C-alpha positions in Angstrom: 129.5 99.4 128.4 126.3 100.2 126.5 124.8 97.2 124.7 123.3 97.0 121.2 119.8 97.7 122.5 120.9 100.9 124.1 122.7 102.1 120.9 119.6 101.1 118.9 117.4 103.2 121.2 119.7 106.2 120.6 119.5 105.7 116.8 115.7 105.4 117.1 115.6 108.7 119.1 117.8 110.4 116.6 115.5 109.3 113.7 112.3 110.2 115.6 113.6 113.7 116.4 114.9 114.3 112.8 111.8 113.0 111.1 109.5 115.0 113.3 111.5 118.1 112.7 111.3 117.6 108.9 107.5 117.0 109.0 106.9 119.9 111.3 109.0 122.2 109.1 107.2 121.1 106.0 103.8 121.5 107.5 104.5 124.8 109.1 106.0 126.4 106.0 103.6 125.0 103.5 100.3 124.8 105.3 100.4 126.9 108.5 102.3 130.1 107.6 101.1 132.5 105.0 103.1 132.2 101.8 105.6 135.0 102.3 106.3 134.2 105.9 106.6 130.5 105.0 109.3 131.2 102.5 111.1 133.4 105.1 110.9 130.8 107.9 112.0 128.1 105.4 115.1 130.2 104.5 115.8 131.0 108.2 115.8 127.3 109.1 117.3 125.9 105.9 120.6 124.7 107.4 118.9 123.1 110.4 116.5 121.3 108.2 119.2 119.9 106.0 121.0 118.8 109.1 117.8 117.0 110.2 117.6 115.3 106.8 121.2 114.1 107.1 120.6 112.9 110.7 117.5 110.9 109.5 119.6 109.2 106.8 122.5 108.5 109.2 120.1 107.1 111.8 118.5 104.9 109.2 121.8 103.6 107.9 122.7 102.6 111.5 119.3 101.1 112.3 119.6 97.8 110.4 123.1 96.8 111.7 122.0 97.7 115.2 118.9 95.5 114.8 121.2 92.7 113.7 123.4 93.3 116.7 120.5 92.9 119.1 119.8 89.5 117.5 123.3 88.0 117.3 125.7 90.4 119.0 128.1 93.0 117.6 129.7 90.6 115.2 126.4 90.2 113.3 126.2 93.9 112.7 129.1 93.7 110.2 128.2 90.4 108.7 127.0 91.0 105.1 125.1 87.8 104.7 123.2 88.3 107.9 122.4 91.9 107.0 121.1 90.9 103.5 118.9 88.2 105.0 117.6 90.7 107.6 117.0 93.4 105.0 115.2 91.3 102.3 113.7 88.5 104.3 112.0 90.1 107.3 109.3 92.7 108.0 111.9 94.8 109.9 114.1 94.7 106.8 111.4 95.9 104.4 110.4 98.6 106.7 114.1 99.7 106.9 114.4 99.7 103.1 111.3 101.8 102.8 112.7 104.3 105.3 116.1 104.3 103.5 114.5 105.2 100.2 112.3 107.9 101.7 115.3 109.4 103.6 117.3 109.7 100.3 114.3 111.2 98.5 113.7 113.7 101.3 117.3 114.9 101.1 117.1 115.2 97.4 113.9 117.3 97.7 115.7 119.6 100.2 118.8 119.9 97.9 116.7 120.7 94.9 114.3 123.0 96.8 111.3 121.0 95.7 107.7 122.3 96.0 106.6 122.7 99.6 103.8 120.2 99.3 106.3 117.6 98.1 108.2 118.1 101.3 104.9 117.6 103.3 104.2 114.3 101.4 107.8 112.9 101.7 108.4 113.9 105.3 104.9 112.5 106.2 105.7 109.2 104.5 109.1 109.1 106.2 107.6 109.7 109.6 104.6 107.3 109.1 107.1 104.6 108.0 107.8 104.1 111.7 104.4 102.3 111.9 105.8 99.5 109.6 108.2 98.3 112.3 106.3 99.0 115.5 104.1 96.9 117.7 101.3 96.9 115.1 103.1 94.0 113.5 101.8 91.8 116.3 98.5 91.6 114.6 97.5 90.2 111.1 94.5 90.6 108.8 92.0 93.4 109.3 93.1 94.1 112.8 96.7 94.4 111.7 95.7 96.9 109.0 93.6 98.9 111.4 96.5 98.9 113.9 99.0 100.0 111.4 96.7 102.8 110.2 96.0 104.0 113.7 99.7 103.9 114.6 100.5 106.0 111.5 97.8 108.4 112.4 99.1 108.7 116.0 102.7 109.3 114.7 101.6 111.9 112.2 99.4 113.8 114.6 102.2 113.8 117.2 104.7 114.8 114.6 102.7 117.8 113.4 102.3 119.0 117.0 105.8 118.5 118.2 107.5 119.3 114.8 105.6 122.6 114.4 106.7 123.6 117.8 110.3 123.5 116.5 109.3 126.2 114.0 107.4 128.3 116.5 110.3 130.3 118.0 111.1 131.6 114.5 107.5 132.6 114.0 107.5 134.4 117.4 110.6 136.4 116.3 108.7 137.7 113.3 106.0 139.0 115.7 108.5 141.6 116.9 109.0 142.9 113.3 106.3 145.3 112.0 106.7 144.1 108.4 106.0 140.5 109.3 103.8 140.8 112.4 100.4 140.4 110.6 101.5 137.2 108.9 103.2 135.9 112.0 100.0 136.5 114.0 98.0 134.6 111.3 100.4 131.7 111.5 100.3 131.6 115.3 96.5 131.4 115.3 96.4 128.8 112.5 98.9 126.6 114.4 96.8 127.0 117.6 93.6 126.0 115.8 95.3 123.0 114.0 97.0 122.1 117.2 93.6 121.4 118.9 92.9 118.8 116.2 96.3 117.3 116.4 96.2 116.9 120.2 92.7 115.3 119.9 94.0 112.8 117.4 97.1 112.1 119.6 94.8 111.3 122.5 92.2 109.2 120.7 94.7 107.2 118.6 97.0 106.8 121.6 94.2 105.3 123.7 93.3 103.0 120.7 97.0 101.9 120.4 97.2 101.1 124.1 94.0 99.0 123.9 95.2 97.3 120.7 98.6 96.4 122.2 97.7 95.8 125.9 93.9 95.4 125.9 93.8 97.6 129.0 95.3 100.7 130.6 99.0 100.5 131.6 98.4 100.0 135.3 100.8 97.1 136.0 103.7 98.7 137.8 105.7 95.5 137.7 105.9 95.7 133.9 108.8 97.9 132.5 106.8 98.5 129.3 103.7 99.7 131.2 105.7 101.9 133.6 107.4 103.7 130.7 104.1 104.0 128.8 102.4 105.4 131.9 105.3 107.9 132.2 104.9 108.9 128.6 101.2 109.6 129.2 102.0 111.8 132.1 104.5 113.8 130.0 101.9 114.2 127.2 99.3 115.5 129.6 101.9 118.0 130.9 102.5 119.1 127.3 98.8 119.6 126.8 98.7 121.7 130.0 101.4 124.0 128.8 99.8 124.2 125.4 96.5 125.3 126.9 98.2 127.9 129.0 99.9 129.3 125.8 96.6 129.3 123.9 94.1 130.6 126.5 96.3 132.6 129.0 99.1 134.2 127.0 97.9 134.5 123.4 94.9 136.7 124.4 97.5 139.1 126.0 99.3 139.7 122.7 97.2 142.8 122.1 97.7 144.4 125.5 101.3 143.4 126.4 102.9 141.8 123.3 106.5 141.7 124.6 105.6 139.9 127.8 103.1 137.6 126.1 105.6 136.6 123.4 108.2 135.9 126.0 105.7 133.7 128.0 104.7 131.8 124.8 108.3 131.3 123.9 109.1 129.9 127.3 106.0 127.6 127.1 107.1 126.4 123.7 110.6 125.5 125.0 108.9 123.7 127.9 106.7 121.7 125.5 109.7 120.8 123.4 111.6 119.6 126.5 108.7 117.5 127.5 108.3 116.2 123.9 112.0 115.2 124.0 111.3 113.2 127.1 108.4 111.5 125.3 110.6 110.6 122.3 113.3 109.2 124.6 110.7 107.0 126.3 109.2 105.8 123.0 112.7 105.0 121.7 113.3 102.7 124.6 110.0 101.0 125.4 109.3 100.4 121.7 112.0 97.8 122.0 110.4 96.0 125.0 107.8 93.3 124.9 104.4 94.9 125.4 103.3 93.0 128.5 
């Protein structure tokens, strides 16, 4: 039977996936795609994005009771006094409350079809709130502030990269339509350019996080945390390899053989998403382990 830690890891994975999808959707439609295409892509994905918002809220609601269960067993997950103490008397609780408020605000913004930039801000804050309850809490003072800031930067850069990939198949579909092909081409090139910066930030902030947490590279095969972190690094490098192939091998072929080039880019996108799902699964689990 799966224990509280395993169920908490599943809830963390659900929240990570939903929050990243929300942030990627908001960034792609508001910042990457030209205005008309952004509106069209937003309309095409409206139901999926609302579902992501609901999933983020559901995962958040489950998070605190599951944290309680990891401390005192399943009985503690339903104990009101214990949950109140955990929610209002611990760093984990305040991070959870922040996440809960932001999840509700994000859903409200989706329901009321708020301005696109508000979606970027709210989804970015929701995703960055993960830094409030991560391993950055192991440090205090200036180092703690720097660690939290670096952690948030790492999460947002990764969220933009992976979350925008969720929107890319819809953009690629518009490449096949003469009326939307020019704007879809612009969006694809903008994402490719912005993706370079996002990947660079992921790498630099990821190295910084590793050094802040471990003080060295994850080379100790006897440590479960370091094994999983090393596997995450391998998957990220594989994602970068696929992204480079899309950008420098297949995108230049759009003019000569657009049908085959789009198919190859689409396949590469799905491969990146699959690898990214593996990264999220690893982070969901080793984020619960002692970083030794």
